[in-house]
N, C-alpha and C positions, 0 to 999 in steps of 0.2 A: 525701544527697549524690549528685551526678550530674556529667555532663560540662558544662563551660562551652561557649560557642559556639566558642572557639578550639580546645578539646580535641576537640570532636566533629568540627570541620572537619578537624583533623589526622588523626583516626582514619579519616575517610571519604575523605580525599584531595581535598577540595574547599575552596573559599575560605570564610572566615567571612562574607563578604558574601552568599554563596549561602544560608547557614543563616539569616541575618537576613531575607533576602528571602522565604524559605519561610515564616517566621513572619509577615511582613507580609501575605502573601496567604492566610494561614490554612491552609497546606499542612502545615506542621510546627511546631506550637506547643510551647513548652517545658513540661516537667512542672510547673515552678514558677519563680518569680522571687525571688531572694534579697533580703534586706533591703538589700543594697548595690546592688540593681538588676541583678544578673547573671542571665541566662537559664540555667536548669539543665535538662539532658535526661537522662531515665532510660532503662531498658531498652526500654520500649514505644516511645519516640521513636527509639531506635537502630534497632529493627526496622522502624519506619515509614520511616525515612530509607533503609534498605537497599532497601525496596520501591520507593521513589521513584526511586532511582538505577538499579534494574533497568529500570523503565519508561523512564527517560530514555535508557538505553543502546539500547533498542529503538525510540527515536525518537518516543515518545508525548509529546504536549504537556502542559505543567503543568496546564492547566485540566482536561484529560481525566483526568490522573492523580488530581487532587483528587476528581473525581466517582467514580472507580473505587474508591479506597481509603477513601473516606468513606461509601460505600454500606453500609446495614445488612446486605446480603447478601454483603459482601466476605469471601471465604474465603482466608486467607493461604496455607494449604498447597496448595490447588488453584491459586492464582495462581503460587506458586513452581514447581509442575510445568509450568504454562503457559509461564513464563519459560524453563525448561529446554528445552522443546520448540522454542521460537522461537530460542533461542541456539544450539542444535544445528543448526537449519536455517541460521542465519547462518554458523556455522562451516563447514558443507558448501559454502556459496556461496564462502567465502574459499578453501577447499581446491580447489574447481574452478578458481578464477581463478589460484591459485598453480600448479596443474598445467598450465593453459593457457600461463602465462608460461614455465614450464620447457620445455614442448614447443616454444614459439616460439623460445626461446634455442637449443635443440638444432637446430632447423630453420635458424636463421641461421648456426650453426656448421657446417652441412653434415652433421650426424650423422643426421638423419632428413628425410623429406619430409612437409610438412604441407599438407593440402588447404585450400582457401579455406573450406570448410564447418567444418573443425576449428578454424579461427582464431576463429570466432564461437560455437562450441559452448557455452563456459562462460557467455557473456553471455545466450544464449537460455535455458539451464538456470536461470540466476539469475532471469530474468523469470518463468519457470514457477513457481519456488519462491515468489517474492514474490506472484504472483497467487493461488497456493494458500493462502498465509497470510492474505491479505486477504479473498478472496472464495470460497475453496474450498468451504466448508460450504454456502453459499447456492446457488452455481451447480451443485454436485453434487446438491443436493436437488431443484433445478428440472429439470436436464437429465439426471441420472444419471451414474454413474461411467464407463460405457463411452464416452459422448459426450465427456466432458471428457478422458478418457485419450487418445482419438483426436485431439482438438484439440491436446493437448500434444505428441503424437507428430508431428503435422503441422508444428508450429512447430519442433521439434528437427530435422526432416528437410529444412527449407527450404534451398535453395541460397543462395549469397551474393546472387545476383541477385533471387531471390524475396523474401528477407528485406529487401533494400533497397526493393523495390517495396511490400512490406507496410508498412514504416515510412513511406514517402512517402504512401501512401494514408491512413494514420492522421493525418498532418499535414494532408492535403488535406481530410479530414472536418472538422477543427477550423477551418481557414481558411474553408471554404465555409459552415460553420455560422455563423460570426461575420458573414459577409456576408448570409446568409439572414435572420438575426435582425433586420437593419436593415429588412427588408421588413415585418416584423410578422405575416407570414402563413405558417404551416407548410405550406400547400397551394401556395405559390408555386413557380414553376419552380426557383428557386435552392434552396429548402428540399427539394424533391423530388430535386434533384441531390445534396444532402447525404445524403439517405436512401439513394440508389443507391450513392454512394461508400462509405457505411457497409456496405451489403450486400457490395460487392466486397471490402472490408477483411475482413469476417467470413469470406468464402469461402476465404481463405487458411488458416483453421484449422477450418473446418466441412467435414466430409466431404460433407454434403448440405445445401443451403439449404432452409429451411422458413420460410414467412411467419409462421406462428403463433409459432415459436421466436424469430424476429426481433422480433416485436411484444412477446413476453414479456420479452426482454432490454431492450427500450426502456422498458417499464414499470418494470423493476428499477432503471433509471437514476434514476428519480424516487423510487421506494419505498425504496431503500437510500440513506441520507444520504452514504455514502462515495462512491458513484458520482456523486451530485448534486454533492458538493463538488469532485470532480475536474473535471467538465465546467464547472461555474460558475467554477472557478479558471482553467481553461485558456482560456475564452472570456469569459463574463461572467455575472452573476446571471441565472438563468432559462434558461440554455443547455440543461440536462438536460431540462427540461420541454418546451422548444421542439423539441429533437431527438426526444423521445418522440412528440410529436404529429405531427411530420413523418413518422416511421417508421410510425405507426399509419395515417396516410393512405396512405402508399406501399404498405403491405401490405393495405390494405382492411379493417382491423380497428378503425377508429375508430368508437366507438359514438355 
């Protein structure tokens, strides 16, 4: 005996249609199907659904969830600890935003004075936390803790004007990259302008510019599928590879 689709949906707080869809895509199969045709779910399926919902809460796509929890190396306990770490980080982000809103309210009521930098402090901290979650292990392994800590500190200490300029440079990199790709040549003047804009963007969070480090980051854009997916989604397919080649030419490290 186990949970029916409706019973499991009610237990989990989701719709029966979602349970059926998970079955259709082989993400959550029932333990058995009764003689009357009812899907029945046991304890293993309940635990699997909990893992699925944890991942969904963290914004992981269903296709990736299926790959993760179906892998022979999947460790449920280790994964739960990872969920806890990420959820705690998410809670810290929310707490920072709440504190920022409360401070802003107090400022509007004339109880305190709030600097322009303080108005954006929570947003910058959120960006730092998100970047650490996504890429922290890789970039720290490549550049070292001291370099990354310095970069985070420089981001946190940006003035409102510096932060706005940094954001605008980031947008300019993507816009110029898109135009440069139309030339088909990473050595073109437009492509090299993209690489220079990228250097200027980096200098807002790098204490010292280094050509080899710039080239190493560019290679990571292609070697790490998460970076590749970001640039390809923001511009078009092949953007990460084109940007890498443009930067390697710019830094004189193209082999």
